[in-house]
HTML snippet that shows the backbone in 3Dmol.js (N, CA, C, O; Angstrom):
<script src="https://3Dmol.org/build/3Dmol-min.js"></script>
<div id="view" style="width:600px;height:400px;position:relative"></div>
<script>
const pdb = `
ATOM      1  N   MET A   1       0.695 -10.929  -7.325  1.00  0.00           N
ATOM      2  CA  MET A   1      -0.577 -10.078  -8.041  1.00  0.00           C
ATOM      3  C   MET A   1      -1.364 -10.921  -8.926  1.00  0.00           C
ATOM      4  O   MET A   1      -0.675 -11.627  -9.662  1.00  0.00           O
ATOM      5  N   TYR A   2      -2.483 -11.024  -9.038  1.00  0.00           N
ATOM      6  CA  TYR A   2      -3.607 -11.681  -9.555  1.00  0.00           C
ATOM      7  C   TYR A   2      -4.195 -10.643 -10.569  1.00  0.00           C
ATOM      8  O   TYR A   2      -4.734  -9.675 -10.032  1.00  0.00           O
ATOM      9  N   ASP A   3      -4.191 -10.668 -11.951  1.00  0.00           N
ATOM     10  CA  ASP A   3      -4.743  -9.804 -12.813  1.00  0.00           C
ATOM     11  C   ASP A   3      -6.138 -10.629 -13.195  1.00  0.00           C
ATOM     12  O   ASP A   3      -6.092 -11.602 -13.948  1.00  0.00           O
ATOM     13  N   THR A   4      -7.514 -10.106 -12.547  1.00  0.00           N
ATOM     14  CA  THR A   4      -8.571 -10.779 -12.879  1.00  0.00           C
ATOM     15  C   THR A   4      -9.125 -10.645 -14.686  1.00  0.00           C
ATOM     16  O   THR A   4      -9.931 -11.339 -15.305  1.00  0.00           O
ATOM     17  N   VAL A   5      -8.399  -9.600 -15.073  1.00  0.00           N
ATOM     18  CA  VAL A   5      -8.864  -9.225 -16.425  1.00  0.00           C
ATOM     19  C   VAL A   5      -8.297 -10.257 -17.596  1.00  0.00           C
ATOM     20  O   VAL A   5      -8.905 -10.686 -18.576  1.00  0.00           O
ATOM     21  N   MET A   6      -7.025 -10.497 -17.205  1.00  0.00           N
ATOM     22  CA  MET A   6      -6.360 -11.441 -18.078  1.00  0.00           C
ATOM     23  C   MET A   6      -6.253 -12.571 -17.676  1.00  0.00           C
ATOM     24  O   MET A   6      -6.061 -13.435 -18.532  1.00  0.00           O
ATOM     25  N   GLY A   7      -6.339 -12.993 -16.200  1.00  0.00           N
ATOM     26  CA  GLY A   7      -6.330 -14.186 -15.816  1.00  0.00           C
ATOM     27  C   GLY A   7      -4.976 -14.747 -15.368  1.00  0.00           C
ATOM     28  O   GLY A   7      -4.830 -15.908 -14.987  1.00  0.00           O
ATOM     29  N   THR A   8      -4.137 -13.964 -15.431  1.00  0.00           N
ATOM     30  CA  THR A   8      -2.759 -14.290 -14.882  1.00  0.00           C
ATOM     31  C   THR A   8      -2.504 -13.942 -13.587  1.00  0.00           C
ATOM     32  O   THR A   8      -3.298 -13.336 -12.869  1.00  0.00           O
ATOM     33  N   SER A   9      -1.088 -14.422 -13.179  1.00  0.00           N
ATOM     34  CA  SER A   9      -0.714 -14.238 -11.796  1.00  0.00           C
ATOM     35  C   SER A   9       0.730 -13.937 -11.986  1.00  0.00           C
ATOM     36  O   SER A   9       1.349 -14.342 -12.970  1.00  0.00           O
ATOM     37  N   ARG A  10       1.317 -13.150 -10.940  1.00  0.00           N
ATOM     38  CA  ARG A  10       2.652 -12.792 -10.802  1.00  0.00           C
ATOM     39  C   ARG A  10       3.265 -12.431  -9.720  1.00  0.00           C
ATOM     40  O   ARG A  10       3.028 -11.303  -9.286  1.00  0.00           O
ATOM     41  N   ALA A  11       4.386 -13.467  -8.882  1.00  0.00           N
ATOM     42  CA  ALA A  11       4.933 -13.400  -7.822  1.00  0.00           C
ATOM     43  C   ALA A  11       5.699 -11.847  -7.653  1.00  0.00           C
ATOM     44  O   ALA A  11       6.602 -11.479  -8.404  1.00  0.00           O
ATOM     45  N   VAL A  12       5.189 -11.080  -6.597  1.00  0.00           N
ATOM     46  CA  VAL A  12       6.013  -9.915  -6.227  1.00  0.00           C
ATOM     47  C   VAL A  12       7.038 -10.212  -5.185  1.00  0.00           C
ATOM     48  O   VAL A  12       6.557 -10.181  -4.053  1.00  0.00           O
ATOM     49  N   THR A  13       8.363 -10.501  -5.237  1.00  0.00           N
ATOM     50  CA  THR A  13       9.124 -10.450  -4.447  1.00  0.00           C
ATOM     51  C   THR A  13      10.248  -9.421  -4.063  1.00  0.00           C
ATOM     52  O   THR A  13      11.212  -9.302  -4.819  1.00  0.00           O
ATOM     53  N   ASP A  14      10.177  -8.836  -3.163  1.00  0.00           N
ATOM     54  CA  ASP A  14      11.385  -7.419  -3.043  1.00  0.00           C
ATOM     55  C   ASP A  14      11.186  -7.311  -1.389  1.00  0.00           C
ATOM     56  O   ASP A  14      10.165  -7.549  -0.744  1.00  0.00           O
ATOM     57  N   GLU A  15      12.315  -6.935  -0.979  1.00  0.00           N
ATOM     58  CA  GLU A  15      12.532  -6.622   0.362  1.00  0.00           C
ATOM     59  C   GLU A  15      11.702  -5.523   1.074  1.00  0.00           C
ATOM     60  O   GLU A  15      11.495  -5.470   2.287  1.00  0.00           O
ATOM     61  N   ASN A  16      11.195  -4.529  -0.003  1.00  0.00           N
ATOM     62  CA  ASN A  16      10.532  -3.447   0.592  1.00  0.00           C
ATOM     63  C   ASN A  16       9.133  -4.102   1.072  1.00  0.00           C
ATOM     64  O   ASN A  16       8.523  -3.475   1.938  1.00  0.00           O
ATOM     65  N   ILE A  17       8.712  -5.001   0.712  1.00  0.00           N
ATOM     66  CA  ILE A  17       7.345  -5.773   0.853  1.00  0.00           C
ATOM     67  C   ILE A  17       7.494  -6.597   1.904  1.00  0.00           C
ATOM     68  O   ILE A  17       7.931  -7.677   1.507  1.00  0.00           O
ATOM     69  N   GLN A  18       7.306  -6.571   3.228  1.00  0.00           N
ATOM     70  CA  GLN A  18       7.264  -7.301   4.104  1.00  0.00           C
ATOM     71  C   GLN A  18       5.988  -7.397   4.801  1.00  0.00           C
ATOM     72  O   GLN A  18       5.544  -6.477   5.488  1.00  0.00           O
ATOM     73  N   GLU A  19       5.351  -8.606   4.607  1.00  0.00           N
ATOM     74  CA  GLU A  19       4.133  -8.893   5.399  1.00  0.00           C
ATOM     75  C   GLU A  19       2.919  -7.803   4.879  1.00  0.00           C
ATOM     76  O   GLU A  19       2.394  -7.023   5.674  1.00  0.00           O
ATOM     77  N   PRO A  20       2.548  -7.860   3.435  1.00  0.00           N
ATOM     78  CA  PRO A  20       1.816  -7.111   3.153  1.00  0.00           C
ATOM     79  C   PRO A  20       0.438  -6.938   3.539  1.00  0.00           C
ATOM     80  O   PRO A  20      -0.237  -7.948   3.341  1.00  0.00           O
ATOM     81  N   ARG A  21      -0.036  -6.179   3.919  1.00  0.00           N
ATOM     82  CA  ARG A  21      -1.525  -5.811   4.363  1.00  0.00           C
ATOM     83  C   ARG A  21      -2.398  -5.433   3.461  1.00  0.00           C
ATOM     84  O   ARG A  21      -2.678  -6.039   2.428  1.00  0.00           O
ATOM     85  N   GLY A  22      -3.000  -4.058   3.978  1.00  0.00           N
ATOM     86  CA  GLY A  22      -4.050  -3.450   3.005  1.00  0.00           C
ATOM     87  C   GLY A  22      -3.363  -3.115   1.735  1.00  0.00           C
ATOM     88  O   GLY A  22      -2.145  -3.043   1.571  1.00  0.00           O
ATOM     89  N   CYS A  23      -4.358  -2.908   0.801  1.00  0.00           N
ATOM     90  CA  CYS A  23      -3.759  -2.575  -0.522  1.00  0.00           C
ATOM     91  C   CYS A  23      -5.022  -1.861  -1.061  1.00  0.00           C
ATOM     92  O   CYS A  23      -6.106  -1.999  -0.493  1.00  0.00           O
ATOM     93  N   CYS A  24      -4.817  -0.854  -2.514  1.00  0.00           N
ATOM     94  CA  CYS A  24      -6.032  -0.165  -2.776  1.00  0.00           C
ATOM     95  C   CYS A  24      -5.130   0.444  -4.180  1.00  0.00           C
ATOM     96  O   CYS A  24      -3.923   0.529  -4.405  1.00  0.00           O
ATOM     97  N   VAL A  25      -6.452   0.835  -5.033  1.00  0.00           N
ATOM     98  CA  VAL A  25      -5.895   1.382  -6.245  1.00  0.00           C
ATOM     99  C   VAL A  25      -5.118   2.530  -6.233  1.00  0.00           C
ATOM    100  O   VAL A  25      -5.359   3.385  -5.381  1.00  0.00           O
ATOM    101  N   GLY A  26      -4.252   2.687  -7.011  1.00  0.00           N
ATOM    102  CA  GLY A  26      -3.393   4.018  -6.832  1.00  0.00           C
ATOM    103  C   GLY A  26      -3.765   4.886  -7.796  1.00  0.00           C
ATOM    104  O   GLY A  26      -4.738   4.598  -8.494  1.00  0.00           O
ATOM    105  N   PRO A  27      -3.092   6.041  -7.993  1.00  0.00           N
ATOM    106  CA  PRO A  27      -3.222   6.919  -9.239  1.00  0.00           C
ATOM    107  C   PRO A  27      -2.798   6.373 -10.427  1.00  0.00           C
ATOM    108  O   PRO A  27      -1.773   5.701 -10.316  1.00  0.00           O
ATOM    109  N   GLY A  28      -3.277   6.455 -11.547  1.00  0.00           N
ATOM    110  CA  GLY A  28      -2.876   6.034 -12.751  1.00  0.00           C
ATOM    111  C   GLY A  28      -2.448   4.614 -12.833  1.00  0.00           C
ATOM    112  O   GLY A  28      -1.244   4.377 -12.923  1.00  0.00           O
ATOM    113  N   ASP A  29      -3.451   3.492 -12.809  1.00  0.00           N
ATOM    114  CA  ASP A  29      -3.553   2.420 -12.668  1.00  0.00           C
ATOM    115  C   ASP A  29      -2.608   1.690 -12.142  1.00  0.00           C
ATOM    116  O   ASP A  29      -2.222   0.722 -12.798  1.00  0.00           O
ATOM    117  N   THR A  30      -2.031   1.954 -10.896  1.00  0.00           N
ATOM    118  CA  THR A  30      -1.150   1.501 -10.043  1.00  0.00           C
ATOM    119  C   THR A  30      -1.959   0.948  -8.846  1.00  0.00           C
ATOM    120  O   THR A  30      -3.181   0.924  -8.703  1.00  0.00           O
ATOM    121  N   VAL A  31      -0.775   0.416  -7.846  1.00  0.00           N
ATOM    122  CA  VAL A  31      -1.364  -0.225  -6.632  1.00  0.00           C
ATOM    123  C   VAL A  31      -0.586   0.349  -5.465  1.00  0.00           C
ATOM    124  O   VAL A  31       0.607   0.632  -5.573  1.00  0.00           O
ATOM    125  N   LEU A  32      -1.320   0.527  -4.281  1.00  0.00           N
ATOM    126  CA  LEU A  32      -0.693   1.038  -3.074  1.00  0.00           C
ATOM    127  C   LEU A  32      -0.919  -0.291  -2.211  1.00  0.00           C
ATOM    128  O   LEU A  32      -1.942  -0.963  -2.073  1.00  0.00           O
ATOM    129  N   VAL A  33       0.405  -0.461  -1.656  1.00  0.00           N
ATOM    130  CA  VAL A  33       0.219  -1.632  -0.657  1.00  0.00           C
ATOM    131  C   VAL A  33       0.995  -1.147   0.801  1.00  0.00           C
ATOM    132  O   VAL A  33       2.106  -0.617   0.849  1.00  0.00           O
ATOM    133  N   CYS A  34       0.184  -1.445   1.884  1.00  0.00           N
ATOM    134  CA  CYS A  34       1.005  -1.409   3.302  1.00  0.00           C
ATOM    135  C   CYS A  34       1.836  -2.640   3.360  1.00  0.00           C
ATOM    136  O   CYS A  34       1.460  -3.778   3.082  1.00  0.00           O
ATOM    137  N   SER A  35       3.169  -2.217   3.807  1.00  0.00           N
ATOM    138  CA  SER A  35       4.185  -2.981   3.889  1.00  0.00           C
ATOM    139  C   SER A  35       4.450  -3.099   5.619  1.00  0.00           C
ATOM    140  O   SER A  35       5.161  -2.331   6.267  1.00  0.00           O
ATOM    141  N   LYS A  36       3.749  -4.162   6.108  1.00  0.00           N
ATOM    142  CA  LYS A  36       3.404  -4.015   7.629  1.00  0.00           C
ATOM    143  C   LYS A  36       4.930  -4.098   8.415  1.00  0.00           C
ATOM    144  O   LYS A  36       5.171  -3.195   9.216  1.00  0.00           O
ATOM    145  N   ASN A  37       5.835  -5.032   8.229  1.00  0.00           N
ATOM    146  CA  ASN A  37       7.064  -4.872   8.834  1.00  0.00           C
ATOM    147  C   ASN A  37       8.190  -3.645   8.432  1.00  0.00           C
ATOM    148  O   ASN A  37       9.191  -3.307   9.064  1.00  0.00           O
ATOM    149  N   GLU A  38       7.751  -3.208   7.385  1.00  0.00           N
ATOM    150  CA  GLU A  38       8.747  -2.198   6.873  1.00  0.00           C
ATOM    151  C   GLU A  38       7.979  -0.833   7.386  1.00  0.00           C
ATOM    152  O   GLU A  38       8.540   0.188   6.988  1.00  0.00           O
ATOM    153  N   ASP A  39       7.152  -0.681   7.953  1.00  0.00           N
ATOM    154  CA  ASP A  39       6.385   0.651   8.288  1.00  0.00           C
ATOM    155  C   ASP A  39       6.281   1.505   7.048  1.00  0.00           C
ATOM    156  O   ASP A  39       6.676   2.655   7.243  1.00  0.00           O
ATOM    157  N   SER A  40       5.857   1.251   5.831  1.00  0.00           N
ATOM    158  CA  SER A  40       6.081   2.033   4.730  1.00  0.00           C
ATOM    159  C   SER A  40       4.677   1.596   3.574  1.00  0.00           C
ATOM    160  O   SER A  40       3.930   0.638   3.775  1.00  0.00           O
ATOM    161  N   ILE A  41       4.593   2.345   2.630  1.00  0.00           N
ATOM    162  CA  ILE A  41       3.776   2.213   1.721  1.00  0.00           C
ATOM    163  C   ILE A  41       4.586   1.814   0.419  1.00  0.00           C
ATOM    164  O   ILE A  41       5.614   2.383   0.051  1.00  0.00           O
ATOM    165  N   VAL A  42       4.066   0.913  -0.127  1.00  0.00           N
ATOM    166  CA  VAL A  42       4.730   0.422  -1.703  1.00  0.00           C
ATOM    167  C   VAL A  42       3.971   0.623  -2.672  1.00  0.00           C
ATOM    168  O   VAL A  42       2.821   0.202  -2.802  1.00  0.00           O
ATOM    169  N   HIS A  43       4.723   1.428  -3.567  1.00  0.00           N
ATOM    170  CA  HIS A  43       3.789   1.815  -4.794  1.00  0.00           C
ATOM    171  C   HIS A  43       4.043   0.777  -6.128  1.00  0.00           C
ATOM    172  O   HIS A  43       5.163   0.762  -6.638  1.00  0.00           O
ATOM    173  N   LEU A  44       3.270   0.160  -6.514  1.00  0.00           N
ATOM    174  CA  LEU A  44       3.401  -0.777  -7.620  1.00  0.00           C
ATOM    175  C   LEU A  44       2.802  -0.289  -8.960  1.00  0.00           C
ATOM    176  O   LEU A  44       1.791   0.413  -8.961  1.00  0.00           O
ATOM    177  N   THR A  45       3.414  -0.652 -10.078  1.00  0.00           N
ATOM    178  CA  THR A  45       2.684  -0.732 -11.291  1.00  0.00           C
ATOM    179  C   THR A  45       1.535  -1.972 -11.228  1.00  0.00           C
ATOM    180  O   THR A  45       1.357  -2.658 -10.221  1.00  0.00           O
ATOM    181  N   VAL A  46       0.816  -2.124 -12.451  1.00  0.00           N
ATOM    182  CA  VAL A  46      -0.147  -3.226 -12.237  1.00  0.00           C
ATOM    183  C   VAL A  46       0.570  -4.714 -12.511  1.00  0.00           C
ATOM    184  O   VAL A  46       0.161  -5.816 -12.147  1.00  0.00           O
ATOM    185  N   ASN A  47       1.762  -4.385 -13.263  1.00  0.00           N
ATOM    186  CA  ASN A  47       2.510  -5.641 -13.474  1.00  0.00           C
ATOM    187  C   ASN A  47       3.490  -6.034 -12.280  1.00  0.00           C
ATOM    188  O   ASN A  47       4.416  -6.812 -12.512  1.00  0.00           O
ATOM    189  N   GLY A  48       3.313  -5.543 -11.094  1.00  0.00           N
ATOM    190  CA  GLY A  48       4.189  -5.835 -10.045  1.00  0.00           C
ATOM    191  C   GLY A  48       5.616  -5.045 -10.047  1.00  0.00           C
ATOM    192  O   GLY A  48       6.406  -5.354  -9.156  1.00  0.00           O
ATOM    193  N   GLU A  49       5.916  -4.260 -10.788  1.00  0.00           N
ATOM    194  CA  GLU A  49       7.285  -3.540 -10.544  1.00  0.00           C
ATOM    195  C   GLU A  49       7.077  -2.510  -9.665  1.00  0.00           C
ATOM    196  O   GLU A  49       6.071  -1.806  -9.747  1.00  0.00           O
ATOM    197  N   ILE A  50       8.018  -2.328  -8.738  1.00  0.00           N
ATOM    198  CA  ILE A  50       7.909  -1.388  -7.633  1.00  0.00           C
ATOM    199  C   ILE A  50       8.252   0.073  -8.176  1.00  0.00           C
ATOM    200  O   ILE A  50       9.386   0.258  -8.619  1.00  0.00           O
ATOM    201  N   ILE A  51       7.367   1.076  -8.166  1.00  0.00           N
ATOM    202  CA  ILE A  51       7.792   2.647  -8.385  1.00  0.00           C
ATOM    203  C   ILE A  51       8.526   3.139  -7.177  1.00  0.00           C
ATOM    204  O   ILE A  51       9.644   3.649  -7.248  1.00  0.00           O
ATOM    205  N   GLY A  52       7.897   2.979  -6.130  1.00  0.00           N
ATOM    206  CA  GLY A  52       8.609   3.596  -4.867  1.00  0.00           C
ATOM    207  C   GLY A  52       8.068   3.010  -3.711  1.00  0.00           C
ATOM    208  O   GLY A  52       7.080   2.286  -3.585  1.00  0.00           O
ATOM    209  N   THR A  53       8.888   3.444  -2.870  1.00  0.00           N
ATOM    210  CA  THR A  53       8.662   3.044  -1.229  1.00  0.00           C
ATOM    211  C   THR A  53       8.696   4.072  -0.431  1.00  0.00           C
ATOM    212  O   THR A  53       9.709   4.773  -0.437  1.00  0.00           O
ATOM    213  N   TYR A  54       7.516   4.415   0.498  1.00  0.00           N
ATOM    214  CA  TYR A  54       7.486   5.681   1.196  1.00  0.00           C
ATOM    215  C   TYR A  54       7.163   5.313   2.786  1.00  0.00           C
ATOM    216  O   TYR A  54       6.142   4.798   3.243  1.00  0.00           O
ATOM    217  N   PRO A  55       8.170   5.674   3.365  1.00  0.00           N
ATOM    218  CA  PRO A  55       7.783   5.131   4.921  1.00  0.00           C
ATOM    219  C   PRO A  55       6.960   6.007   5.513  1.00  0.00           C
ATOM    220  O   PRO A  55       6.880   7.161   5.090  1.00  0.00           O
ATOM    221  N   VAL A  56       6.270   5.592   6.527  1.00  0.00           N
ATOM    222  CA  VAL A  56       5.184   6.255   7.264  1.00  0.00           C
ATOM    223  C   VAL A  56       5.535   6.260   8.842  1.00  0.00           C
ATOM    224  O   VAL A  56       6.138   5.394   9.475  1.00  0.00           O
ATOM    225  N   ASP A  57       4.957   7.549   9.323  1.00  0.00           N
ATOM    226  CA  ASP A  57       5.117   7.672  10.800  1.00  0.00           C
ATOM    227  C   ASP A  57       4.327   6.523  11.684  1.00  0.00           C
ATOM    228  O   ASP A  57       4.076   6.875  12.837  1.00  0.00           O
ATOM    229  N   MET A  58       3.953   5.360  11.351  1.00  0.00           N
ATOM    230  CA  MET A  58       2.975   4.492  12.225  1.00  0.00           C
ATOM    231  C   MET A  58       3.810   3.207  12.163  1.00  0.00           C
ATOM    232  O   MET A  58       4.601   2.941  11.258  1.00  0.00           O
ATOM    233  N   ARG A  59       3.534   2.417  13.267  1.00  0.00           N
ATOM    234  CA  ARG A  59       3.991   1.166  13.329  1.00  0.00           C
ATOM    235  C   ARG A  59       2.971   0.335  12.707  1.00  0.00           C
ATOM    236  O   ARG A  59       1.801   0.643  12.934  1.00  0.00           O
ATOM    237  N   TYR A  60       3.244  -0.787  11.870  1.00  0.00           N
ATOM    238  CA  TYR A  60       2.602  -2.126  11.177  1.00  0.00           C
ATOM    239  C   TYR A  60       1.483  -1.205  10.453  1.00  0.00           C
ATOM    240  O   TYR A  60       0.348  -1.518  10.813  1.00  0.00           O
ATOM    241  N   PRO A  61       1.521  -0.401   9.745  1.00  0.00           N
ATOM    242  CA  PRO A  61       0.338   0.106   8.547  1.00  0.00           C
ATOM    243  C   PRO A  61      -0.240  -1.234   8.059  1.00  0.00           C
ATOM    244  O   PRO A  61       0.424  -2.180   7.635  1.00  0.00           O
ATOM    245  N   GLY A  62      -1.725  -1.165   8.197  1.00  0.00           N
ATOM    246  CA  GLY A  62      -2.689  -2.368   7.777  1.00  0.00           C
ATOM    247  C   GLY A  62      -3.367  -2.113   6.895  1.00  0.00           C
ATOM    248  O   GLY A  62      -3.467  -2.904   5.957  1.00  0.00           O
ATOM    249  N   SER A  63      -4.142  -0.760   6.920  1.00  0.00           N
ATOM    250  CA  SER A  63      -5.295  -0.336   6.048  1.00  0.00           C
ATOM    251  C   SER A  63      -4.783   0.888   5.181  1.00  0.00           C
ATOM    252  O   SER A  63      -3.973   1.665   5.687  1.00  0.00           O
ATOM    253  N   ILE A  64      -5.319   1.110   3.652  1.00  0.00           N
ATOM    254  CA  ILE A  64      -5.021   2.102   3.064  1.00  0.00           C
ATOM    255  C   ILE A  64      -6.154   2.443   2.169  1.00  0.00           C
ATOM    256  O   ILE A  64      -6.871   1.562   1.696  1.00  0.00           O
ATOM    257  N   CYS A  65      -6.325   3.679   1.933  1.00  0.00           N
ATOM    258  CA  CYS A  65      -7.428   4.059   1.033  1.00  0.00           C
ATOM    259  C   CYS A  65      -7.352   5.223   0.271  1.00  0.00           C
ATOM    260  O   CYS A  65      -7.324   6.243   0.959  1.00  0.00           O
ATOM    261  N   LEU A  66      -7.310   5.392  -0.936  1.00  0.00           N
ATOM    262  CA  LEU A  66      -7.157   6.548  -1.909  1.00  0.00           C
ATOM    263  C   LEU A  66      -8.421   7.247  -2.271  1.00  0.00           C
ATOM    264  O   LEU A  66      -9.269   6.560  -2.840  1.00  0.00           O
ATOM    265  N   SER A  67      -8.705   8.576  -2.022  1.00  0.00           N
ATOM    266  CA  SER A  67     -10.001   9.303  -2.499  1.00  0.00           C
ATOM    267  C   SER A  67     -10.136   9.077  -4.077  1.00  0.00           C
ATOM    268  O   SER A  67      -9.099   8.821  -4.689  1.00  0.00           O
ATOM    269  N   LYS A  68     -11.159   9.142  -4.668  1.00  0.00           N
ATOM    270  CA  LYS A  68     -11.537   9.013  -5.785  1.00  0.00           C
ATOM    271  C   LYS A  68     -11.145  10.180  -6.723  1.00  0.00           C
ATOM    272  O   LYS A  68     -11.215  10.099  -7.949  1.00  0.00           O
ATOM    273  N   ASP A  69     -10.705  11.330  -6.006  1.00  0.00           N
ATOM    274  CA  ASP A  69      -9.785  12.238  -7.130  1.00  0.00           C
ATOM    275  C   ASP A  69      -8.694  12.169  -6.800  1.00  0.00           C
ATOM    276  O   ASP A  69      -8.179  13.226  -7.163  1.00  0.00           O
ATOM    277  N   CYS A  70      -7.915  11.519  -6.280  1.00  0.00           N
ATOM    278  CA  CYS A  70      -6.462  11.041  -5.953  1.00  0.00           C
ATOM    279  C   CYS A  70      -5.774  12.149  -5.023  1.00  0.00           C
ATOM    280  O   CYS A  70      -4.562  12.352  -4.960  1.00  0.00           O
ATOM    281  N   ILE A  71      -6.687  12.769  -4.373  1.00  0.00           N
ATOM    282  CA  ILE A  71      -5.956  13.970  -3.685  1.00  0.00           C
ATOM    283  C   ILE A  71      -5.624  13.621  -1.993  1.00  0.00           C
ATOM    284  O   ILE A  71      -4.626  14.075  -1.433  1.00  0.00           O
ATOM    285  N   ARG A  72      -6.437  12.916  -1.439  1.00  0.00           N
ATOM    286  CA  ARG A  72      -6.393  12.238  -0.096  1.00  0.00           C
ATOM    287  C   ARG A  72      -6.075  10.601  -0.230  1.00  0.00           C
ATOM    288  O   ARG A  72      -6.563   9.734  -0.956  1.00  0.00           O
ATOM    289  N   LEU A  73      -5.095  10.572   0.740  1.00  0.00           N
ATOM    290  CA  LEU A  73      -4.436   9.182   1.219  1.00  0.00           C
ATOM    291  C   LEU A  73      -4.984   8.983   2.649  1.00  0.00           C
ATOM    292  O   LEU A  73      -4.782   9.838   3.512  1.00  0.00           O
ATOM    293  N   VAL A  74      -5.784   7.680   2.937  1.00  0.00           N
ATOM    294  CA  VAL A  74      -5.878   7.798   4.507  1.00  0.00           C
ATOM    295  C   VAL A  74      -5.299   6.438   4.836  1.00  0.00           C
ATOM    296  O   VAL A  74      -5.476   5.554   3.998  1.00  0.00           O
ATOM    297  N   MET A  75      -4.614   6.144   5.974  1.00  0.00           N
ATOM    298  CA  MET A  75      -4.103   4.698   6.394  1.00  0.00           C
ATOM    299  C   MET A  75      -4.241   4.517   7.853  1.00  0.00           C
ATOM    300  O   MET A  75      -4.294   5.477   8.621  1.00  0.00           O
ATOM    301  N   SER A  76      -4.290   3.461   8.179  1.00  0.00           N
ATOM    302  CA  SER A  76      -4.386   3.238   9.677  1.00  0.00           C
ATOM    303  C   SER A  76      -3.694   1.995  10.180  1.00  0.00           C
ATOM    304  O   SER A  76      -3.542   1.115   9.333  1.00  0.00           O
ATOM    305  N   ASN A  77      -3.287   1.779  11.280  1.00  0.00           N
ATOM    306  CA  ASN A  77      -2.523   0.339  12.045  1.00  0.00           C
ATOM    307  C   ASN A  77      -3.513  -0.240  12.971  1.00  0.00           C
ATOM    308  O   ASN A  77      -4.646   0.157  13.243  1.00  0.00           O
ATOM    309  N   ASN A  78      -2.916  -1.160  13.355  1.00  0.00           N
ATOM    310  CA  ASN A  78      -3.738  -1.760  14.648  1.00  0.00           C
ATOM    311  C   ASN A  78      -2.499  -2.412  15.729  1.00  0.00           C
ATOM    312  O   ASN A  78      -2.163  -3.596  15.746  1.00  0.00           O
ATOM    313  N   VAL A  79      -2.073  -1.595  16.386  1.00  0.00           N
ATOM    314  CA  VAL A  79      -1.196  -1.521  17.279  1.00  0.00           C
ATOM    315  C   VAL A  79      -1.916  -1.487  18.779  1.00  0.00           C
ATOM    316  O   VAL A  79      -2.580  -0.486  19.051  1.00  0.00           O
ATOM    317  N   LYS A  80      -1.832  -2.274  19.500  1.00  0.00           N
ATOM    318  CA  LYS A  80      -2.446  -2.295  21.003  1.00  0.00           C
ATOM    319  C   LYS A  80      -1.834  -1.174  21.741  1.00  0.00           C
ATOM    320  O   LYS A  80      -0.677  -1.264  22.152  1.00  0.00           O
ATOM    321  N   GLY A  81      -2.654   0.019  21.953  1.00  0.00           N
ATOM    322  CA  GLY A  81      -2.374   1.320  22.629  1.00  0.00           C
ATOM    323  C   GLY A  81      -1.698   2.305  21.815  1.00  0.00           C
ATOM    324  O   GLY A  81      -1.501   3.421  22.298  1.00  0.00           O
ATOM    325  N   ILE A  82      -1.310   2.029  20.617  1.00  0.00           N
ATOM    326  CA  ILE A  82      -0.754   3.124  19.893  1.00  0.00           C
ATOM    327  C   ILE A  82      -1.558   3.240  18.455  1.00  0.00           C
ATOM    328  O   ILE A  82      -0.919   3.647  17.484  1.00  0.00           O
ATOM    329  N   ASN A  83      -2.779   2.931  18.323  1.00  0.00           N
ATOM    330  CA  ASN A  83      -3.439   3.053  17.111  1.00  0.00           C
ATOM    331  C   ASN A  83      -3.235   4.363  16.375  1.00  0.00           C
ATOM    332  O   ASN A  83      -3.181   5.349  17.110  1.00  0.00           O
ATOM    333  N   LYS A  84      -3.113   4.570  15.088  1.00  0.00           N
ATOM    334  CA  LYS A  84      -3.166   6.005  14.620  1.00  0.00           C
ATOM    335  C   LYS A  84      -3.950   5.893  13.134  1.00  0.00           C
ATOM    336  O   LYS A  84      -4.147   4.799  12.604  1.00  0.00           O
ATOM    337  N   LEU A  85      -4.336   7.064  12.581  1.00  0.00           N
ATOM    338  CA  LEU A  85      -5.063   7.034  11.450  1.00  0.00           C
ATOM    339  C   LEU A  85      -4.624   8.323  10.789  1.00  0.00           C
ATOM    340  O   LEU A  85      -4.979   9.440  11.163  1.00  0.00           O
ATOM    341  N   HIS A  86      -3.840   8.072   9.796  1.00  0.00           N
ATOM    342  CA  HIS A  86      -3.266   9.386   9.109  1.00  0.00           C
ATOM    343  C   HIS A  86      -4.069   9.996   7.727  1.00  0.00           C
ATOM    344  O   HIS A  86      -4.653   9.231   6.959  1.00  0.00           O
ATOM    345  N   LEU A  87      -4.037  11.002   7.579  1.00  0.00           N
ATOM    346  CA  LEU A  87      -4.722  11.743   6.291  1.00  0.00           C
ATOM    347  C   LEU A  87      -3.632  12.189   5.708  1.00  0.00           C
ATOM    348  O   LEU A  87      -3.033  12.928   6.490  1.00  0.00           O
ATOM    349  N   TYR A  88      -2.993  12.064   4.504  1.00  0.00           N
ATOM    350  CA  TYR A  88      -2.248  12.684   3.759  1.00  0.00           C
ATOM    351  C   TYR A  88      -3.005  13.529   2.647  1.00  0.00           C
ATOM    352  O   TYR A  88      -4.089  13.202   2.166  1.00  0.00           O
ATOM    353  N   LYS A  89      -2.370  14.520   2.349  1.00  0.00           N
ATOM    354  CA  LYS A  89      -2.983  15.107   0.887  1.00  0.00           C
ATOM    355  C   LYS A  89      -1.680  15.246   0.054  1.00  0.00           C
ATOM    356  O   LYS A  89      -0.524  15.506   0.385  1.00  0.00           O
ATOM    357  N   ILE A  90      -2.212  15.007  -1.027  1.00  0.00           N
ATOM    358  CA  ILE A  90      -1.006  14.265  -2.051  1.00  0.00           C
ATOM    359  C   ILE A  90      -1.327  14.984  -3.276  1.00  0.00           C
ATOM    360  O   ILE A  90      -0.690  14.764  -4.306  1.00  0.00           O
TER     361      ILE A  90
END
`;
const viewer = $3Dmol.createViewer("view");
viewer.addModel(pdb, "pdb");
viewer.setStyle({}, {cartoon: {color: "spectrum"}});
viewer.zoomTo();
viewer.render();
</script>
């Protein structure tokens, strides 16, 4: 993770993050990352510490977005023949 404010970077290594794809800002200054090979969302602090891992019902999630009010989460994948778009209320 690269902190553009402080100009620092930190490697995040964890078995829950396998081929990270899309990411977005999460609630409370956190980060949400699609873990493609684990079919899950990984929730991180801005320092790269894992808060939680959440499995999703789709193969190879790749894009993720959180609404400004942090009420809705949208994610999609890109698998030939079985593309999905999920909308979650959180």
